[in-house]
N, C-alpha and C positions, 0 to 999 in steps of 0.2 A: 399543177397541184400547188397548193398553198405550202411555203417553207415555214417552219417553226423558228421565231425568233430566239436566239440564243443571247443568253446574258448571265453573268455572275450574279448570285443573291447580293443584294444592296447596290447594284449599279445604279439604280434610279432612286435617289432618296428624295429627290424633290423634281418636279416639272420644270424645265428651264423656262426662264420668263424674262420679260423686260418691260419697261414702262415706255407707252408710247407717248406722243406729243402732248395730251391733256394730262398725262400722270398717272392713267389708268394701267393696270397690270394687264399684260397680253402674253398669254402663254404660247411659247414657240413649239410649231410643229416639226420636230427633228426627225431624221431619218430614222432612228430608232423606234420613235413613237409612231410614225406611219407605219413601219414594218410590224409592229405589234397589232395595229388596228386590222391591216390587210390579212395578217395571219391568225386573227382571233385569238391572240395569246392570252390565257387566262392567268398567267403569272404577273402581269400589269395590270390587273383588276384592284381598283381602290389605291392604285398610283396616280390614276388620272382617268377622266371621263372625256368622251369626245363627243361635240353636238355638230349637226349638219345643217347650215343656214337655209338649204332650200328645203327642207322639210320642217324643220323647227323641233326636231327630236334630238335627244342625247341618250349616249350608250355607253355600256361598259367596253373596254378593248375586246372582250371575249365574245362579243355579241357576234351571232352567226348571220347576221342580214349581210346583203350584198355590200362591198366596200363603196364608200360614196367616192365622189370627185374630190381629189385632194384640196383643191381651191375653195371647196364649201365648208370645210372643218375648221372647228373651233376647239381648243383644248382647255379644260378646265381641272383644277386640283381636286374639287369634290362636287358631289351633286348639288349641294345647295348653292353652289356658285353658278351652276348651269340654270337651275330653277329661279335665281334671282335675275338671269338673263332672258327670262320667259321661254327657255326651251322647255318641252315636256319629256317626261321619261318615255323610253321605249317598252312597248308591250311586251316584247319579246324577251329581252334580257334583264328589265326589271331593275334599273339602275338604283332605284331608292329602296328596293327590297320590297316594295309593295305592288301588289296587282294593280294595274292601271284598268280603272273602269271604264265599260264600252262607251260611256257618254263622252269621256274625256280624250278615248282613241278616235272617235268619231269625230270630235273637235280638231284633231291633227290632221286626219284625213282631208276635211273641207280646207283648213289652213294651207295643207299642202296643195289642194287643186287651185285655191285662190292665187298661190304663189307660183304655179308652175302652168298655168292655164295655157301660156305661149309655147309649150314644149308638148311634144307627142305624148298622150296618156291614154292608157287602157287598164284594165282591171289588173293585170299582171304588174304592169309598171308601178301602178299605185299601190298593189301590195308589197312590192319590194321596196318602195320609198318609206312605207308606212310600216314595215316590219310585222306583216302576218300573212295568212294564206288569202288568194284571190276569194276562194268560196267564203271564209269567214268574214272577210271584209266586206263581200257584196251583202252577204246576209245580216251581218250587224248593222251596216250603214242604211240599208233600206228600213230595217225595223225602226231604227231611232229617227231617220229623217224624213220617212216615208216615200222616198224615191231612191232610184237605183243611183251608184256613184256615176254611171255613164249619163243619166238624166241631169245629173247636179253638174257635171262638167260643161255640158251643153248649155245650161242656165247662166253659168258664169261666163263662159265665152260669149255668149250674145249680150250680156250685161256689159262686158268689157266692150264690145263691139258699139254699143250705144254711146259708151263714154269716148270711144275714138272719134265716132261720127258728130258727135256734138261740140267737141272740144280740140280736135285736130284737122288737118289740111289732107289728111290719108285718103286716097280713093278707097271707093268700096273692094275692090281688089286687093288693094295693100291691106285692109282690115281683114280681109277673109284669110289672107296668108298669116297675118300676125297672130289671130285666133285659132290657127291651125285647122280651118276649114278651107283648104286650097281651090276646091271646085267654087267658082265665084256664083254660078247659078244654083248650085245647092246651097250656099250660104245665103242667097236671098230668099229662096224658099223656106228655109228653116227660119231665119229672121222673121218672115211674116206669119209662120205657124206660132212661134214662140210669142211676138208682140202685137199681132193684127196691124203691123205696119211693113213697108218696105224701108231698107235702108235709105233710100233716096228720100222717103219722106222725113225720117230723123235729120239727114243731112241738110234738107231745105228750111 
């Protein structure tokens, strides 16, 4: 059960921050701010916004989405700061106060797939990462992209495999593991189905 963060009114007047070596302002992820995120504490809304580097999405503290990994979080004082760093607003908690168009949400999903192709991905994981329901994500993605999320994941992984084959010394087995298709025989079959070539043809 999540514990509600306790604080006195006005405890956080400004998000703690410091300047990094380039002089840019970096917001600090304090224990208090982290607790506000994992407990979805609405009393911190408009005090700060948090973005997740692995998904490219930013949220209000009260967002009901699954808590991200701590090391992937960036903290911003305003939604505009997050937007200026090329993070996109969450479809669920609407940190800019506006409804996210389906086309922009699908852009988020594709970016998430392309960033996390080397991690386990399925519809439920993708829906958690991109802050929606699996059913709605699947239906919306297919309507706009013309293919299912699973098909897009497969195409991205094969495309990355081609890059590895052409530019690295990794073996076919190592590449299949890197793109999370650990059965090498299946990887070769899938690769040929998608490209009409075998991995060895590309490597040579």
